[in-house]
N, C-alpha and C positions, 0 to 999 in steps of 0.2 A: 601601349600601356602593359606593364608586366603584372603577373598574378599577385605579387607581393605589395604593389602600390595601394596605399590606403588601408592596409591591414595592420593590426597590432602585432599579430603573430606572423612573421614573414618567413619562417623556416618550416618546410613541409617534409616529413619523412614517411616513407611507405614501409609497412611491416607485413611480412608473410607468415602464415601459420600453417601447420599441418592440421588436418581435421581434429585430431585429438587435442592439440594445443588450443585450437580455437574453442573447442567445447569447454575446456577448463577456463579460458579467458572469459568466454561468454557467461559462464556460471558465476564467476567472480563479479563481473560487470553487473549482472542482474541483481545480485545481492547488494552491491554498492548502490545501484540506481534506486532500488526499493527504499533505501534509507534516505536518499537525497530528494526524492520527489520529482516535480515537473522539469527542473532544469538539469537533469542528469544525462547529459550527452556522453557518447562514447569518447569523444575528444577530451572532454573535461576529466573523465575517468582516467584516460591514458596519461594525461598531463599530471594529474594528482599522484598516480601510482609511480610514475617515472621520476617525479621530482621529490616526493616525500619518501618513496622507497618502501612503503609498507602497506599492508592491507589488514584491517581488523575486521573479523567476522564475529558478530555477537550472537551467541546462541541464546534464544529465549525459550521459556517454558511453554509458550503457546504462539500460534501464528494468527494474527488478527484477521488476515484475509480468509483463512479457513473458518474462523468463528463467524465472520460475516456471511460467508457462503452458507453455513449451516443455519444461520438465523433468518435468511431471506425467505425460505419456504414457510417458516413460522409466521412471518409477516403476511405472506400471501394467504395462508389459512385464516388468520385473524380477519383479513379483509373480506374473505369469502363468507365467514361467519357473520360479520357486521352487515354485509349486503343482504344475507338471508334474514337476519333479525329485522333490518329495516323494512324488508318486503313483507314479512309475516307479522311484524310487531308483537313478538312473543316474549321479549325480554324487557325487564324493567330498566329504567334509566340508571338506577343504582348499580345494577349488574354491569352495564356499559361503562359507567364511571369507574367501577372497580377494575375492570379489564384495562381501561385506558391508563389508570394509575400504575398498574403492574407493568404495562408495556413501557411507560415512561421511565420507570425504575430500571427496567432492563436496558433501555437505550442509554440511560445515564451510566450504568455500570460498564457497558461495552465501550462507551465513549471514553471513560476514564482509563480503561484497559488500553485502548488505542493510543491515548495521549502518553501514558506511561511507556508503552512500547516505543513510540517515536522518540521520546526523551532518552530512553536507554540507548537506542541506536545512534542518535546524534552525539551522545557523550562518548561513544566508542571510537 
């Protein structure tokens, strides 16, 4: 049985890079993969680049991953405060409800920002 039997793609090509070339290719691949999500294999990237012949990099005004990294500690702090409040019972339920509403608003805004970011990247 040969390697190509049962495969849809029966032609295999090997490509060699210098370390500098590989750094450039890897950077481009990572940008491409971030916009494609889970199914973003290097093989798919290489086929798309070689058959379509172009790469579009979309510059956005913000990076959703960075925003989420900055928001996580805030969430941890809110959880610590909530735990302390529950243990000491020193805050009214109205205060807790207000904080929860503000957090939900923040989550909605960040969610919309992320959706808009994904849509922008997909259109590119």
